[in-house]
N, C-alpha and C positions, 0 to 999 in steps of 0.2 A: 396436776389435777388435785383438787381437794378430795378428801375421803367421802364416800357415799353417806357415812354416818353424819358428817358435818353438814352436807347438803340437806339431808333429811331434817336435821335439827334446825337449820335456817328456815326451812319451809314451815316450821311450827309457829313462826312469828308472822304477824302481819307486816306489810310494807312500811307503814308509819313507824312501827317499833324499830325496824331495821334502820330507817333514816335517823331516828333518835339515837340509836346505838352508834352509828357512824359519827354523829355529832359529838358524842362523848369521846370517841377515839381521836377525832381531830375536828376542830372548829371549821376547817376548810370545807367540810362536807355540808355546811349550812347553806351554801350558795351554789352547789354544783352536784351533778351526777344523777338527778332525778327528773321525772317528767314534770313540766310546769303548766301544762294545759290539760283541761279535762278530756278524758277519753271515754268512749262508750264501753260499758261492761255488760254484755248481754246475759252472762251467767254469774251473777254476783255471789251465789252460794258455793261456787267452787273454791277450794282452798288456795292459798298462795302457791306460786310456782317458782322454782329456782332452776336455772340452767345456764349453759354457755351460749353466747349469742352467735347465730348465723345471720349475717346481715345482707340486705339487698335493697335495691331501689326499683321503683316501678313507675310507669306512666299509663294513662288511659285516654288522654284527650286527642291523641293522634296514633296512627298505626305504627307498628314496629318497623324500624329501618331495616332490620334483618328479615329475610324471607326464606322460604323453602328449607333446605338442609341446614343453612346457617342458623335459622331461628330454632329449628329442632335441636341442633347440637348445643345451643346455648341453654335450652331448657334441660337437656340431659346433664350437662355439666353442672347446672344449678342443683338438680336433684342429687347428684353425686356429692356436691358440697354440703347439702343439708344432711345427708346420710353419714358422711365420713370426713367432713372438713374441719373437725375439731373434737374436743372432748365431749363426752355425753354426761348428762342429757342435754339436749339443745333447746334453745328458745329462739324462734324466728322473729327477727326485728326488721321490718320493711318500711322504708321511707317512701311516701308518695311525692313525686317530684312535680306534680301538677299544681301546686299551691299558687296563690293563697287559698283557693277554694278546694281544700283537700277532700278526698273521698268522691271524686267525680265518677270513677268506675271501680269495680271490685276485682281485686286479685283473689280475695278469699271468699269461699263459699263451701258448698257440700264437698266438691271434689278435692280442692286444695287442702281443706282442713283434714280430711281423711288420709290423703296422701302424706302430708307432713307428719301427722300422728303416727302413721305406719313407719315412717323413716326415723322415728325417735324423738320428734318434737314434743315437748311437754307444755308449751305455751306460745302465744303469739302476741307481739306488741307492734302495732302499726298505726300511722296517722292516716292511712287510706281507708276506703270503704270496705264493708263486709256485707254479705247477704246469706240467704238460705239458712236462717237461724234455726228453724225446726229440724233441718237435716244436717246440721253441723256435727262434726265428729264428737261422739259422746265423751264427755270428760275432758275435752281440750279447752282450757281457758283462753280468753282473748280480750285484749284491749284494742279499741279501734277508733279511728277518727269519726266515723259515721256509719250508719246503716243505710244503704241505697240499693235499688233493685237491679241495676245494669252493670255488666262488666265493661261496656263501651269498647274502647280499643286497648284494653289492658294488656300490658306486656312487661317483662323484665327489662330494666335498663342496664343494671349491673349487679354484681353480688360480691361479697367478701370484702367490701370497702367500708370505711367509716361512714356512718349515717347519723342523722339527727331526727329524732321522733319526739314531738311534743316538747321540745327544748332539751331533751336528754341526748347527749352525744354517746354513741356506742361504736366500739370497734369489734371486729370479728374476734370471737373468743372471750370477750368480756363476760364476767359473771353477772347475771341479771336476776333480781328478785322483784316479783310483781304480784299484785292482787287487785281487788276492785278499786282501790284508791289511786293506783298508778304504778310506776316502775322506778327502780333505782339500780344503778351500776354499783356492784360491791367489789371494791379492789381486793384481789385475792390475798394480798399481803396482810390485809386486816380481817379477813373472814374468820380466822380462828379466835379473834378477840371479841367477836360479836356476842356469843352466848353469855360471856361474863358481863359485858356491857348491858345486855338485856336483863340479866338478873339484877344488876344494880338499879336499873330503871324500875323494875317491878317492885323492889323493896322500897324505893323512894315513893313511888306512886301509892303503894299500899298504905303508907302512913296517912296520906290525905284521903284516899278513897274510903278507907275503913270508917273514919269518923264522919265523913260527908254522907255516907249511906246509913249511918246509925241514928237511932232516935236521939233527940236532944242536941243536935248539931248547932253550934254557936260560933260566932266570930272568935271568941276567946279560945275555944278548942282548936279552931283553925290556926290561930297564931301560934299556939303551943306546938301543933303538928309541924308547922313550917320550920320551927327551930329544930325539932327532932329530925326532920328530913335532912337538914344540913349536916347532921352528925353521921349520916349513913354514907359509907365509902366502899 
């Protein structure tokens, strides 16, 4: 586990900055690890969230193959996994298997958002549908495939396995960073390098932004700033 101080520090950056920092650490991250399809963000003013993935898959277009006690036990085992199945804090990542028309029925609404928040979840990433926006758990951020009114035949298919949400591949226990822009998997071995990389980005960008926002901005000033930017390491 990473320290709580480092996790809190990572949460001070937006997700595009985290992606930029990972690209500085390794060019491999330019083409992998992040969501590549737009997701609905009903609470865009909430801050970025960081946590360890609890993964699951769901369906809503047909009824659960499990019934009675078997279905109940699956749900109990799932909640135990959410509460204790890895390091904290947790981010729940659920793939909707009903594609390509994702979001047919909602797993997420008033009840599930409050239950998951109570079990330590600090954010949700899903390509499935959500509902009950006014009654959603207070302060729990979510990215979703759509907003729809019905839960249809929604049920868990599996949990704790690798999932793919909006092009992002996630394994149980992966470190997730997300905000209104989308989500990215942060390899733990690189997490401690991110604050320094973000600092470098800020210094480089400041050279351009300071003159671009100042009166009298010209192409010649921009050209000079680009040379100065290259000198910052």
